[in-house]
C-alpha positions as CSV (number, residue, x, y, z in Angstrom):
1,M,8.1,-18.2,-8.6
2,G,7.0,-14.8,-7.5
3,I,5.0,-12.3,-9.5
4,L,4.3,-12.0,-13.2
5,L,4.0,-8.4,-14.5
6,V,2.3,-8.2,-18.0
7,E,2.9,-4.6,-19.1
8,D,4.2,-3.1,-22.4
9,E,5.3,0.4,-21.3
10,P,9.0,0.2,-20.5
11,N,8.9,3.1,-18.1
12,V,6.0,1.6,-16.2
13,V,7.7,-1.8,-16.1
14,S,10.9,-0.2,-14.7
15,V,9.1,1.7,-11.9
16,I,6.9,-1.2,-10.8
17,K,9.7,-3.8,-11.0
18,R,12.2,-1.6,-9.1
19,G,9.5,-0.6,-6.5
20,L,8.2,-4.1,-5.8
21,T,11.7,-5.5,-5.7
22,D,12.4,-3.0,-2.9
23,Y,9.4,-4.5,-1.0
24,G,10.9,-8.0,-1.4
25,F,8.9,-9.3,-4.3
26,E,10.5,-11.3,-7.2
27,V,9.1,-9.9,-10.5
28,S,9.1,-11.5,-14.0
29,V,8.0,-9.5,-17.0
30,A,6.0,-10.1,-20.2
31,A,5.8,-7.3,-22.8
32,N,2.6,-8.4,-24.6
33,G,-0.6,-10.3,-23.9
34,A,0.2,-13.5,-25.8
35,T,3.6,-13.8,-24.1
36,G,2.0,-13.1,-20.7
37,L,-0.6,-15.7,-21.2
38,Q,2.0,-18.4,-22.2
39,M,4.2,-17.5,-19.2
40,A,1.2,-17.6,-16.8
41,L,0.1,-21.0,-18.0
42,D,3.6,-22.6,-18.2
43,N,4.8,-21.4,-14.8
44,D,3.6,-21.4,-11.2
45,F,3.5,-17.7,-10.3
46,E,2.0,-16.6,-7.0
47,L,0.2,-13.6,-8.5
48,I,-0.3,-11.8,-11.8
49,I,-0.3,-8.1,-12.4
50,L,-2.0,-7.6,-15.8
51,D,-2.3,-4.3,-17.8
52,V,-5.6,-3.9,-19.7
53,M,-4.2,-2.2,-22.8
54,L,-1.7,-4.7,-24.2
55,P,-0.4,-5.5,-27.8
56,V,-1.3,-8.8,-29.5
57,M,-3.9,-9.7,-26.9
58,D,-5.6,-7.3,-24.5
59,G,-5.6,-7.9,-20.7
60,I,-9.3,-8.8,-20.6
61,Q,-8.8,-11.7,-23.0
62,V,-5.7,-12.8,-21.2
63,C,-7.4,-12.8,-17.8
64,K,-10.4,-14.8,-19.1
65,L,-8.0,-17.5,-20.6
66,I,-5.9,-17.7,-17.5
67,R,-9.0,-18.2,-15.4
68,Q,-10.1,-21.1,-17.5
69,Q,-7.1,-23.1,-16.4
70,K,-5.9,-21.5,-13.2
71,K,-8.9,-20.5,-11.2
72,Q,-7.2,-19.7,-7.9
73,I,-4.2,-17.5,-8.9
74,P,-4.7,-13.9,-7.8
75,I,-4.9,-11.4,-10.6
76,I,-4.7,-7.6,-10.2
77,M,-5.4,-5.5,-13.3
78,L,-3.9,-2.1,-14.1
79,T,-5.8,0.4,-16.2
80,A,-5.5,4.0,-17.3
81,L,-9.3,3.9,-17.9
82,D,-11.1,4.7,-14.6
83,S,-14.7,4.5,-15.9
84,T,-17.0,2.2,-14.0
85,E,-17.6,0.2,-17.2
86,N,-13.9,-0.6,-17.7
87,I,-13.5,-1.5,-14.1
88,V,-16.5,-3.8,-14.1
89,S,-15.2,-5.5,-17.3
90,G,-11.9,-6.2,-15.7
91,L,-13.5,-7.7,-12.6
92,D,-16.0,-9.7,-14.6
93,S,-13.2,-11.2,-16.7
94,G,-11.9,-12.8,-13.5
95,A,-9.6,-10.2,-11.9
96,D,-9.5,-10.1,-8.1
97,D,-8.6,-6.4,-7.9
98,Y,-7.7,-3.4,-10.0
99,M,-5.7,-0.2,-9.8
100,V,-6.1,2.9,-11.9
101,K,-2.9,4.5,-13.2
102,P,-1.1,6.5,-11.9
103,F,-0.8,4.8,-8.5
104,K,1.7,4.6,-5.7
105,I,3.9,1.6,-5.4
106,A,3.3,1.4,-1.6
107,E,-0.4,0.9,-2.2
108,L,0.2,-1.7,-5.0
109,A,2.5,-3.6,-2.6
110,A,-0.2,-3.5,0.1
111,R,-2.8,-4.8,-2.3
112,L,-0.5,-7.6,-3.4
113,R,0.1,-8.7,0.2
114,T,-3.7,-8.8,0.8
115,L,-4.3,-10.9,-2.3
116,L,-1.4,-13.3,-1.5
117,R,-2.7,-13.8,2.1
118,R,-6.2,-14.5,0.8
119,S,-5.0,-17.0,-1.8
120,S,-2.8,-18.8,0.8
121,G,-5.9,-19.4,3.0
122,E,-4.7,-17.2,5.8
123,T,-7.3,-15.3,7.8
124,L,-7.6,-11.9,6.2
125,V,-6.9,-9.0,8.5
126,N,-6.2,-5.4,7.8
127,N,-2.6,-5.4,8.6
128,T,-1.2,-2.9,6.2
129,Y,-2.1,0.8,6.2
130,T,-1.1,3.6,3.8
131,I,-1.2,7.3,3.9
132,S,0.7,9.4,1.3
133,D,4.0,7.5,0.8
134,L,3.9,6.0,4.2
135,L,3.2,2.2,4.5
136,L,2.7,0.6,7.9
137,D,2.9,-3.2,8.2
138,T,1.5,-4.3,11.5
139,D,2.6,-7.9,11.0
140,S,6.3,-7.1,10.8
141,K,5.9,-3.9,12.9
142,I,7.8,-2.0,10.3
143,A,6.9,1.4,8.8
144,Y,8.2,2.6,5.4
145,R,8.4,6.2,4.1
146,N,9.0,6.4,0.4
147,K,10.0,2.7,0.5
148,E,12.7,3.4,3.2
149,A,12.2,1.5,6.5
150,L,12.0,3.9,9.5
151,K,14.1,3.2,12.6
152,L,11.5,3.5,15.4
153,T,11.6,2.7,19.1
154,A,8.8,0.5,20.4
155,T,6.9,3.6,21.8
156,E,7.3,5.6,18.6
157,Y,5.9,2.6,16.6
158,R,2.9,2.3,18.9
159,L,2.3,6.0,18.5
160,L,2.5,5.9,14.7
161,E,0.2,2.9,14.5
162,Y,-2.4,4.7,16.7
163,F,-2.2,7.7,14.4
164,V,-2.4,5.7,11.2
165,K,-5.4,3.6,12.4
166,N,-7.2,6.9,13.3
167,Q,-6.4,9.0,10.2
168,K,-8.3,12.2,9.9
169,K,-9.6,12.1,13.5
170,I,-8.7,14.7,16.1
171,L,-7.0,12.9,18.9
172,S,-6.6,14.6,22.3
173,R,-3.4,14.1,24.3
174,I,-5.4,12.2,26.9
175,Q,-6.7,9.8,24.2
176,I,-3.2,9.2,23.0
177,L,-1.8,8.7,26.5
178,E,-4.5,6.1,27.4
179,S,-4.2,4.3,24.0
180,V,-0.4,4.3,23.4
181,W,0.9,4.2,27.0
182,D,-2.1,2.5,28.6
183,I,-1.7,4.9,31.6
184,D,-3.8,7.8,32.8
185,F,-1.1,10.5,33.1
186,N,-1.7,13.8,34.7
187,M,-3.2,16.1,32.1
188,G,-0.3,18.5,32.4
189,T,2.3,16.0,31.1
190,N,4.1,16.8,27.9
191,V,5.1,13.2,27.1
192,V,2.8,13.2,24.0
193,D,4.3,16.4,22.6
194,V,7.8,15.0,23.2
195,Y,7.1,11.8,21.4
196,V,5.1,13.4,18.6
197,N,8.1,15.6,18.0
198,Y,10.4,12.6,17.9
199,L,8.1,10.8,15.4
200,R,7.7,13.9,13.2
201,K,11.5,14.2,12.8
202,K,11.8,10.7,11.7
203,L,8.8,10.9,9.3
204,E,10.0,14.1,7.8
205,K,13.8,13.4,7.8
206,N,14.1,13.3,4.0
207,G,11.7,16.1,3.3
208,G,8.5,14.2,3.2
209,I,5.2,16.1,3.5
210,K,3.9,16.6,7.0
211,L,1.5,13.9,8.1
212,I,1.0,14.6,11.8
213,H,-0.7,18.0,12.3
214,T,-1.3,20.0,15.5
215,V,-4.9,21.0,16.0
216,F,-4.4,23.9,18.4
217,G,-6.2,23.6,21.7
218,M,-7.4,20.1,20.9
219,G,-4.6,17.7,20.1
220,Y,-3.3,16.1,16.9
221,M,-4.5,14.7,13.6
222,M,-2.8,12.5,11.0
223,K,-3.7,13.5,7.4
224,E,-2.0,14.4,4.2
225,G,-1.1,18.0,3.8
226,N,1.5,20.6,2.9
227,K,4.9,20.3,4.6
228,D,4.4,23.4,6.8
229,E,0.6,23.1,7.2
230,D,-1.1,22.8,10.6
231,T,-4.7,22.8,11.4
232,K,-5.8,26.1,12.9
């Protein structure tokens, strides 16, 4: 039956439901804790997203009561309270994961996929990566920027995956050549620069912040930064 979202703030509900729908999830909504508990117990949802601060019955109580009858269903808690005490309370009540508001939909979607894979008994592997508003799914071989799928060639995809898996590391052109092309090119080749340029244009097509930065004299680095920033 998809995902149950228990959240009382209309704006938050709208953003989460629209965002997760774009990622292919089916989302049902409950606006208070008591309704959420009843829906969770009466239906076979795959996963529950549960806010902590809810009217009628708070998320901690709801989570405990769900766990008494449905021990295996994944639950992720949302909280505006980022203290260690509140996070521990949520996890101790039976939640599998938590996210502190505000958060990015791409990260929430990645967390949901991880929990769903775990609950289905699949071998857990790190097959989704995020940086800024970029999400890379290495199972489907698709990258999303601000929830929009990027049209990448096979080589561009391999290059992006290499960068994403090595975030915040300075990567020389030779390292990139050997890892992405699996060939030891002549050091004078500009094939890396050409493909980095192709990839940058697609990543920044709709005005997104620059993610691939030139480290002058050394190579490239993927990290969040200002649109026109490069590492000197």
